[in-house]
C-alpha positions as MATLAB code, in Angstrom:
seq = 'MDFFLDFVLVGAFVIGLTATMGVIANTVGTKIFGQTKFRKQSLQTQKGWNKVQKQRSNHH';
ca = [
       0.065    0.050   -0.015;
       2.964    2.322    0.718;
       4.136    1.783   -2.753;
       0.925    2.859   -4.340;
       0.705    6.040   -2.251;
       4.233    6.932   -3.092;
       3.612    6.325   -6.730;
       0.512    8.589   -6.709;
       2.274   11.355   -4.761;
       5.327   11.242   -6.961;
       3.211   11.224  -10.161;
       1.207   14.202   -8.947;
       4.348   16.040   -8.017;
       5.961   15.442  -11.525;
       2.801   16.368  -13.330;
       2.407   19.627  -11.227;
       6.006   20.477  -11.559;
       5.966   20.016  -15.399;
       2.767   22.188  -15.758;
       4.260   24.770  -13.522;
       7.658   24.900  -15.485;
       5.601   25.254  -18.682;
       3.766   28.389  -17.347;
       6.977   29.868  -16.023;
       8.893   29.181  -19.287;
       5.910   30.702  -21.265;
       5.928   33.838  -19.117;
       9.583   34.376  -19.154;
       9.703   33.890  -22.942;
       6.897   36.373  -23.529;
       8.563   38.861  -21.372;
      12.030   38.527  -23.030;
      11.045   38.003  -26.628;
       7.607   39.612  -26.704;
       4.648   38.435  -28.645;
       4.085   41.223  -31.222;
       6.024   39.562  -34.022;
       3.928   36.368  -33.928;
       0.594   38.295  -33.491;
       1.390   40.379  -36.502;
       2.267   37.290  -38.615;
      -1.001   35.717  -37.518;
      -3.128   38.774  -38.509;
      -1.261   39.059  -41.786;
      -1.934   35.375  -42.538;
      -5.647   35.770  -41.680;
      -6.038   38.949  -43.752;
      -9.046   38.585  -46.091;
     -10.527   35.502  -44.266;
     -14.225   35.205  -43.782;
     -15.489   35.504  -40.276;
     -17.086   32.237  -38.948;
     -20.024   32.678  -36.740;
     -20.862   30.156  -34.037;
     -24.215   28.511  -34.859;
     -26.619   27.962  -32.016;
     -27.738   24.418  -31.516;
     -31.332   23.633  -31.364;
     -31.054   20.579  -28.998;
     -33.481   20.343  -26.275;
];
């Protein structure tokens, strides 16, 4: 039973640590390199595209 508890705790720790490191890396990268270059490229790529509207479903 101890093995199972240790396994679950270590697994949760590793998953949490990985998620936290991803958020930190994303924040630091955005602060250092900015996001404007990629945003401008995205807008340029989508120039002239038709807007897609979300349709309402009639499910009851």
